[in-house]
C-alpha positions as CSV (number, residue, x, y, z in Angstrom):
1,M,-2.7,-6.1,-14.9
2,I,-4.3,-3.3,-12.9
3,D,-3.8,0.2,-14.4
4,H,-4.7,2.1,-11.3
5,V,-6.6,1.9,-8.0
6,S,-8.2,4.8,-6.1
7,L,-9.3,5.0,-2.5
8,R,-11.3,7.7,-0.8
9,V,-9.6,9.0,2.4
10,A,-10.8,11.1,5.3
11,D,-7.6,13.2,5.7
12,I,-5.7,13.7,2.5
13,A,-2.6,15.1,4.2
14,R,-2.4,12.3,6.7
15,S,-2.8,9.7,4.0
16,K,-0.2,11.3,1.7
17,R,2.3,11.1,4.6
18,F,1.3,7.5,5.4
19,Y,1.5,6.2,1.8
20,S,4.7,8.1,1.1
21,A,6.4,6.2,3.9
22,A,4.7,2.9,3.6
23,L,5.2,2.5,-0.2
24,A,8.8,3.8,-0.3
25,P,10.3,0.4,0.2
26,L,8.4,-0.8,-2.9
27,G,9.9,2.0,-5.0
28,Y,6.7,4.1,-5.1
29,V,6.8,7.9,-4.9
30,L,4.3,10.6,-4.9
31,D,4.1,11.4,-8.6
32,A,1.1,13.7,-8.8
33,D,-0.4,16.0,-6.2
34,Y,-3.6,17.9,-7.0
35,G,-4.4,18.9,-3.5
36,Q,-7.5,16.9,-3.0
37,A,-6.1,13.9,-5.0
38,A,-2.7,12.4,-5.1
39,G,-1.1,9.7,-7.3
40,F,1.7,7.3,-6.4
41,G,3.7,5.3,-8.8
42,I,7.0,4.0,-10.1
43,G,8.8,5.5,-13.1
44,G,6.5,8.5,-13.5
45,K,3.2,6.6,-14.0
46,P,0.9,6.9,-11.0
47,D,-1.2,3.8,-10.6
48,F,-2.3,4.2,-7.0
49,W,-4.5,7.2,-6.2
50,I,-6.0,8.6,-3.0
51,G,-8.7,11.3,-3.0
52,A,-10.4,13.4,-0.3
53,G,-14.0,12.5,0.3
54,G,-14.4,10.2,3.2
55,S,-13.2,6.9,4.4
56,G,-13.1,3.9,2.1
57,A,-13.1,1.4,4.9
58,G,-13.1,-2.1,3.7
59,A,-11.3,-1.6,0.4
60,H,-8.3,-3.8,-0.4
61,V,-5.3,-3.1,-2.6
62,C,-2.2,-5.2,-3.2
63,F,1.2,-4.0,-4.4
64,A,3.6,-6.4,-6.1
65,A,7.0,-6.6,-4.4
66,A,10.3,-7.6,-6.0
67,S,11.5,-9.6,-3.0
68,R,10.5,-10.9,0.4
69,A,12.8,-8.3,1.9
70,Q,10.6,-5.6,0.3
71,V,7.5,-7.2,1.7
72,D,9.1,-7.0,5.2
73,A,10.2,-3.4,4.7
74,F,6.7,-2.4,3.5
75,H,5.2,-3.9,6.6
76,K,7.7,-2.2,8.9
77,A,7.4,1.2,7.2
78,A,3.6,1.1,7.2
79,L,3.5,0.3,10.9
80,A,6.0,3.1,11.7
81,A,3.8,5.5,9.6
82,G,0.8,4.8,11.7
83,G,-0.7,1.7,10.0
84,R,-2.1,-1.2,12.0
85,D,-1.0,-4.7,11.6
86,N,-3.5,-6.9,9.7
87,G,-1.1,-9.8,9.0
88,A,2.6,-10.0,9.6
89,P,4.9,-10.9,6.7
90,G,4.9,-14.6,5.9
91,I,3.9,-17.4,3.7
92,R,0.2,-17.7,3.0
93,A,0.1,-21.3,1.9
94,E,-3.7,-21.2,1.6
95,Y,-3.2,-19.1,-1.5
96,H,-0.2,-21.0,-2.9
97,P,3.2,-22.3,-1.5
98,N,5.2,-19.3,-2.5
99,Y,2.7,-16.5,-1.6
100,Y,4.6,-14.3,0.7
101,G,2.6,-11.3,1.8
102,A,2.0,-8.7,4.6
103,F,-1.1,-6.8,5.4
104,V,-1.7,-3.5,7.2
105,L,-4.7,-1.3,7.7
106,D,-4.2,2.3,6.7
107,P,-5.4,5.3,8.7
108,D,-8.9,4.9,7.2
109,G,-9.2,1.1,7.7
110,N,-8.3,0.1,4.1
111,N,-6.5,-3.3,3.9
112,V,-3.2,-2.7,2.1
113,E,-1.0,-5.6,1.1
114,A,2.4,-6.2,-0.4
115,V,3.1,-9.6,-2.0
116,I,5.7,-11.6,-3.9
117,H,4.7,-14.9,-5.6
118,T,8.2,-16.5,-6.1
119,A,10.4,-18.4,-3.7
């Protein structure tokens, strides 16, 4: 289990808007905002953080989804919020038969994924 993940971003305000929209279908909300750092989570425990300080291009983070519909909604919301497609929702049989994921690049080029591992 991952306790939290942090990414550096070039524009904190833009990234707060992006992640607020992209993660909403997964139940994430902006739980902590310290101006130059912001934490998103579920149930009052932020486990995904962004901080001002430059692009973290090349980083990858994956969020667990509760259903394939949530994976689809994440992908759609992330694209609408300015993300770039990096892998449409679908089965990734190369990982395992039930691996259903979607990938987007955030405004700083980080690869962000939502996945569910059950049929």
